[in-house]
The first five atom37 places (N, CA, C, CB, O) and aatype in JSON, in Angstrom:
{
  "aatype": [12, 0, 8, 19, 11, 19, 15, 9, 19, 8, 3, 6, 13, 7, 6, 9, 19, 15, 19, 15, 4, 10, 6, 19, 0, 2, 19, 9, 19, 10, 14, 11, 6, 1, 5, 15, 19, 13, 19, 16, 3, 19, 3, 6, 11, 15, 9, 6, 2, 10, 9, 10, 16, 8, 1, 19, 3, 15, 15, 1, 1, 15, 10, 19, 15, 14],
  "atom_mask": [
    [1, 1, 1, 1, 1],
    [1, 1, 1, 1, 1],
    [1, 1, 1, 1, 1],
    [1, 1, 1, 1, 1],
    [1, 1, 1, 1, 1],
    [1, 1, 1, 1, 1],
    [1, 1, 1, 1, 1],
    [1, 1, 1, 1, 1],
    [1, 1, 1, 1, 1],
    [1, 1, 1, 1, 1],
    [1, 1, 1, 1, 1],
    [1, 1, 1, 1, 1],
    [1, 1, 1, 1, 1],
    [1, 1, 1, 0, 1],
    [1, 1, 1, 1, 1],
    [1, 1, 1, 1, 1],
    [1, 1, 1, 1, 1],
    [1, 1, 1, 1, 1],
    [1, 1, 1, 1, 1],
    [1, 1, 1, 1, 1],
    [1, 1, 1, 1, 1],
    [1, 1, 1, 1, 1],
    [1, 1, 1, 1, 1],
    [1, 1, 1, 1, 1],
    [1, 1, 1, 1, 1],
    [1, 1, 1, 1, 1],
    [1, 1, 1, 1, 1],
    [1, 1, 1, 1, 1],
    [1, 1, 1, 1, 1],
    [1, 1, 1, 1, 1],
    [1, 1, 1, 1, 1],
    [1, 1, 1, 1, 1],
    [1, 1, 1, 1, 1],
    [1, 1, 1, 1, 1],
    [1, 1, 1, 1, 1],
    [1, 1, 1, 1, 1],
    [1, 1, 1, 1, 1],
    [1, 1, 1, 1, 1],
    [1, 1, 1, 1, 1],
    [1, 1, 1, 1, 1],
    [1, 1, 1, 1, 1],
    [1, 1, 1, 1, 1],
    [1, 1, 1, 1, 1],
    [1, 1, 1, 1, 1],
    [1, 1, 1, 1, 1],
    [1, 1, 1, 1, 1],
    [1, 1, 1, 1, 1],
    [1, 1, 1, 1, 1],
    [1, 1, 1, 1, 1],
    [1, 1, 1, 1, 1],
    [1, 1, 1, 1, 1],
    [1, 1, 1, 1, 1],
    [1, 1, 1, 1, 1],
    [1, 1, 1, 1, 1],
    [1, 1, 1, 1, 1],
    [1, 1, 1, 1, 1],
    [1, 1, 1, 1, 1],
    [1, 1, 1, 1, 1],
    [1, 1, 1, 1, 1],
    [1, 1, 1, 1, 1],
    [1, 1, 1, 1, 1],
    [1, 1, 1, 1, 1],
    [1, 1, 1, 1, 1],
    [1, 1, 1, 1, 1],
    [1, 1, 1, 1, 1],
    [1, 1, 1, 1, 1]
  ],
  "atom_positions": [
    [[98.09, 76.38, -14.49], [99.42, 76.66, -14.96], [100.4, 75.69, -14.32], [99.8, 78.11, -14.66], [100.4, 75.49, -13.11]],
    [[101.24, 75.09, -15.15], [102.22, 74.14, -14.66], [103.47, 74.84, -14.16], [102.59, 73.15, -15.76], [103.96, 75.79, -14.77]],
    [[103.97, 74.37, -13.04], [105.21, 74.9, -12.5], [106.34, 73.93, -12.82], [105.1, 75.13, -10.96], [106.18, 72.71, -12.78]],
    [[107.5, 74.51, -13.16], [108.68, 73.71, -13.47], [109.86, 74.23, -12.65], [109.0, 73.74, -14.99], [109.89, 75.39, -12.24]],
    [[110.83, 73.35, -12.43], [112.03, 73.73, -11.69], [113.04, 74.32, -12.67], [112.64, 72.49, -10.93], [113.33, 73.73, -13.71]],
    [[113.56, 75.51, -12.33], [114.54, 76.17, -13.17], [115.79, 76.51, -12.37], [113.95, 77.44, -13.79], [115.75, 76.66, -11.15]],
    [[116.88, 76.62, -13.09], [118.15, 77.05, -12.52], [118.44, 78.43, -13.1], [119.31, 76.02, -12.82], [118.53, 78.58, -14.32]],
    [[118.58, 79.43, -12.23], [118.78, 80.8, -12.67], [120.18, 81.26, -12.28], [117.7, 81.75, -12.06], [120.52, 81.27, -11.1]],
    [[120.97, 81.64, -13.27], [122.3, 82.2, -13.01], [122.11, 83.7, -12.91], [123.35, 81.81, -14.13], [121.49, 84.32, -13.78]],
    [[122.67, 84.29, -11.84], [122.53, 85.73, -11.65], [123.84, 86.32, -11.15], [121.4, 86.05, -10.66], [124.68, 85.62, -10.58]],
    [[124.0, 87.63, -11.38], [125.22, 88.29, -10.91], [125.06, 88.74, -9.47], [125.57, 89.49, -11.82], [124.02, 88.48, -8.85]],
    [[126.07, 89.41, -8.94], [126.05, 89.81, -7.54], [124.99, 90.86, -7.22], [127.41, 90.33, -7.15], [124.7, 91.11, -6.05]],
    [[124.41, 91.48, -8.25], [123.36, 92.48, -8.05], [121.96, 91.91, -8.27], [123.59, 93.66, -8.98], [120.97, 92.63, -8.17]],
    [[121.88, 90.62, -8.57], [120.6, 89.96, -8.77], [120.11, 89.96, -10.2], [0.0, 0.0, 0.0], [119.04, 89.42, -10.49]],
    [[120.87, 90.55, -11.11], [120.48, 90.57, -12.52], [120.61, 89.16, -13.09], [121.34, 91.58, -13.34], [121.64, 88.51, -12.92]],
    [[119.57, 88.69, -13.77], [119.54, 87.34, -14.3], [120.39, 87.27, -15.58], [118.1, 86.88, -14.59], [120.24, 88.09, -16.48]],
    [[121.27, 86.28, -15.61], [122.15, 86.08, -16.76], [121.58, 84.99, -17.67], [123.57, 85.71, -16.3], [121.6, 85.13, -18.89]],
    [[121.08, 83.91, -17.06], [120.5, 82.83, -17.86], [119.51, 82.02, -17.03], [121.61, 81.91, -18.41], [119.56, 82.03, -15.8]],
    [[118.62, 81.33, -17.74], [117.6, 80.49, -17.09], [117.61, 79.14, -17.81], [116.17, 81.16, -17.14], [117.53, 79.09, -19.04]],
    [[117.71, 78.06, -17.05], [117.68, 76.71, -17.61], [116.58, 75.91, -16.95], [119.05, 76.01, -17.44], [116.47, 75.88, -15.72]],
    [[115.77, 75.27, -17.76], [114.71, 74.42, -17.24], [115.32, 73.07, -16.88], [113.54, 74.25, -18.27], [115.84, 72.37, -17.75]],
    [[115.27, 72.7, -15.61], [115.89, 71.47, -15.14], [115.06, 70.24, -15.44], [116.14, 71.56, -13.67], [115.57, 69.12, -15.37]],
    [[113.79, 70.41, -15.78], [112.94, 69.27, -16.04], [113.02, 68.8, -17.49], [111.51, 69.6, -15.7], [112.57, 67.7, -17.81]],
    [[113.59, 69.61, -18.35], [113.71, 69.25, -19.77], [114.96, 68.43, -20.0], [113.73, 70.51, -20.64], [114.94, 67.46, -20.76]],
    [[116.05, 68.81, -19.36], [117.32, 68.1, -19.57], [118.05, 67.96, -18.24], [118.21, 68.86, -20.61], [117.83, 68.73, -17.31]],
    [[118.9, 67.0, -18.19], [119.73, 66.8, -17.0], [120.99, 67.62, -17.2], [120.06, 65.27, -16.77], [121.94, 67.17, -17.86]],
    [[121.01, 68.83, -16.63], [122.12, 69.74, -16.85], [122.78, 70.12, -15.53], [121.65, 71.0, -17.58], [122.17, 70.06, -14.46]],
    [[124.04, 70.51, -15.63], [124.76, 71.08, -14.5], [125.1, 72.5, -14.89], [126.06, 70.24, -14.14], [125.75, 72.73, -15.92]],
    [[124.67, 73.45, -14.09], [124.89, 74.86, -14.39], [126.1, 75.33, -13.61], [123.63, 75.71, -14.05], [126.16, 75.21, -12.39]],
    [[127.08, 75.88, -14.35], [128.3, 76.38, -13.73], [128.39, 77.89, -13.93], [129.55, 75.66, -14.32], [128.6, 78.35, -15.05]],
    [[128.22, 78.65, -12.87], [128.3, 80.1, -13.01], [129.74, 80.57, -13.15], [127.65, 80.79, -11.81], [130.68, 79.9, -12.72]],
    [[129.9, 81.72, -13.77], [131.22, 82.35, -13.88], [131.55, 83.03, -12.56], [131.27, 83.37, -15.06], [130.76, 83.02, -11.61]],
    [[132.73, 83.63, -12.51], [133.15, 84.36, -11.32], [132.17, 85.5, -11.05], [134.59, 84.91, -11.49], [131.72, 86.17, -11.98]],
    [[131.84, 85.71, -9.78], [130.91, 86.75, -9.32], [129.46, 86.46, -9.73], [131.33, 88.1, -9.87], [128.63, 87.37, -9.77]],
    [[129.15, 85.21, -10.03], [127.79, 84.79, -10.34], [127.4, 83.67, -9.39], [127.66, 84.34, -11.83], [128.25, 82.98, -8.83]],
    [[126.09, 83.49, -9.23], [125.56, 82.43, -8.38], [124.41, 81.75, -9.1], [125.09, 82.99, -7.01], [123.89, 82.26, -10.09]],
    [[124.03, 80.59, -8.59], [122.9, 79.84, -9.15], [121.78, 79.78, -8.12], [123.34, 78.4, -9.58], [122.02, 79.48, -6.96]],
    [[120.58, 80.08, -8.56], [119.39, 80.04, -7.72], [118.42, 79.05, -8.37], [118.74, 81.47, -7.56], [118.07, 79.21, -9.53]],
    [[117.98, 78.05, -7.63], [117.04, 77.05, -8.15], [115.69, 77.28, -7.51], [117.55, 75.6, -7.87], [115.58, 77.4, -6.29]],
    [[114.65, 77.33, -8.35], [113.3, 77.58, -7.84], [112.27, 77.01, -8.81], [113.07, 79.09, -7.63], [112.61, 76.58, -9.91]],
    [[111.02, 77.01, -8.4], [109.91, 76.61, -9.26], [109.23, 77.87, -9.79], [108.88, 75.71, -8.5], [108.97, 78.81, -9.04]],
    [[108.95, 77.88, -11.09], [108.25, 79.02, -11.7], [107.18, 78.51, -12.65], [109.25, 79.95, -12.47], [107.18, 77.34, -13.03]],
    [[106.26, 79.39, -13.02], [105.24, 79.07, -13.99], [105.93, 78.83, -15.34], [104.18, 80.21, -14.09], [106.75, 79.63, -15.78]],
    [[105.58, 77.74, -15.97], [106.2, 77.34, -17.23], [106.14, 78.44, -18.29], [105.51, 76.09, -17.75], [107.09, 78.6, -19.06]],
    [[105.07, 79.19, -18.34], [104.9, 80.23, -19.36], [105.74, 81.47, -19.08], [103.44, 80.62, -19.46], [105.93, 82.29, -19.98]],
    [[106.25, 81.63, -17.88], [107.02, 82.83, -17.54], [108.52, 82.68, -17.8], [106.79, 83.19, -16.1], [109.26, 83.66, -17.71]],
    [[108.97, 81.48, -18.11], [110.41, 81.23, -18.25], [111.05, 82.15, -19.28], [110.66, 79.77, -18.63], [112.1, 82.74, -19.02]],
    [[110.44, 82.27, -20.44], [111.08, 83.03, -21.52], [111.22, 84.52, -21.2], [110.29, 82.87, -22.79], [112.04, 85.19, -21.82]],
    [[110.44, 85.05, -20.26], [110.51, 86.48, -19.94], [111.18, 86.79, -18.61], [109.13, 87.05, -19.94], [111.32, 87.96, -18.26]],
    [[111.59, 85.79, -17.85], [112.17, 86.03, -16.54], [113.36, 86.99, -16.59], [112.61, 84.72, -15.92], [113.5, 87.85, -15.73]],
    [[114.19, 86.84, -17.59], [115.39, 87.67, -17.68], [115.04, 89.15, -17.85], [116.27, 87.21, -18.85], [115.84, 90.02, -17.49]],
    [[113.85, 89.44, -18.38], [113.41, 90.82, -18.59], [112.52, 91.35, -17.47], [112.66, 90.91, -19.89], [112.44, 92.57, -17.27]],
    [[111.86, 90.46, -16.74], [110.84, 90.91, -15.79], [111.19, 90.75, -14.32], [109.59, 90.19, -16.05], [110.5, 91.29, -13.46]],
    [[112.25, 90.0, -14.01], [112.56, 89.71, -12.62], [114.06, 89.81, -12.33], [112.07, 88.32, -12.25], [114.88, 89.91, -13.24]],
    [[114.38, 89.79, -11.06], [115.75, 89.69, -10.59], [115.74, 88.8, -9.37], [116.37, 91.11, -10.27], [114.68, 88.52, -8.81]],
    [[116.91, 88.36, -8.94], [117.03, 87.48, -7.79], [117.39, 88.32, -6.56], [118.09, 86.37, -8.03], [118.34, 89.1, -6.58]],
    [[116.61, 88.15, -5.51], [116.92, 88.8, -4.23], [117.58, 87.73, -3.36], [115.61, 89.4, -3.54], [116.9, 86.89, -2.76]],
    [[118.9, 87.77, -3.29], [119.66, 86.75, -2.58], [119.35, 86.72, -1.09], [121.13, 86.97, -2.78], [119.33, 85.65, -0.48]],
    [[119.11, 87.87, -0.51], [118.85, 87.92, 0.93], [117.53, 87.24, 1.29], [118.83, 89.37, 1.42], [117.41, 86.64, 2.36]],
    [[116.54, 87.33, 0.4], [115.24, 86.68, 0.65], [115.11, 85.35, -0.06], [114.11, 87.59, 0.21], [114.12, 84.64, 0.09]],
    [[116.15, 85.01, -0.85], [116.14, 83.77, -1.64], [114.86, 83.64, -2.46], [116.31, 82.55, -0.73], [114.13, 82.65, -2.36]],
    [[114.59, 84.69, -3.28], [113.38, 84.69, -4.08], [113.56, 85.52, -5.34], [112.2, 85.21, -3.27], [114.53, 86.27, -5.48]],
    [[112.61, 85.37, -6.25], [112.54, 86.21, -7.44], [111.67, 87.41, -7.13], [111.99, 85.43, -8.66], [110.65, 87.28, -6.47]],
    [[112.08, 88.58, -7.61], [111.29, 89.79, -7.38], [111.17, 90.58, -8.68], [111.93, 90.66, -6.27], [112.05, 90.52, -9.54]],
    [[110.09, 91.32, -8.82], [109.92, 92.24, -9.94], [110.5, 93.57, -9.55], [108.41, 92.38, -10.35], [110.14, 94.12, -8.5]],
    [[111.4, 94.13, -10.37], [112.01, 95.43, -9.99], [111.01, 96.55, -9.99], [113.14, 95.77, -10.93], [111.36, 97.69, -9.7]]
  ]
}
């Protein structure tokens, strides 16, 4: 399984708002107020479901399954 670098925008509770694959395009992700950006490597096949299956744990700087 190939891993790709993604940029994940999440709210203050860790709920994922959007996911952008950084290896496909050269993008700059700008979060709205009360949102943050988390950059990590994930399995390429899991990108489309991350918003439904995971959240961001800011204290551990990782993705977690609720």
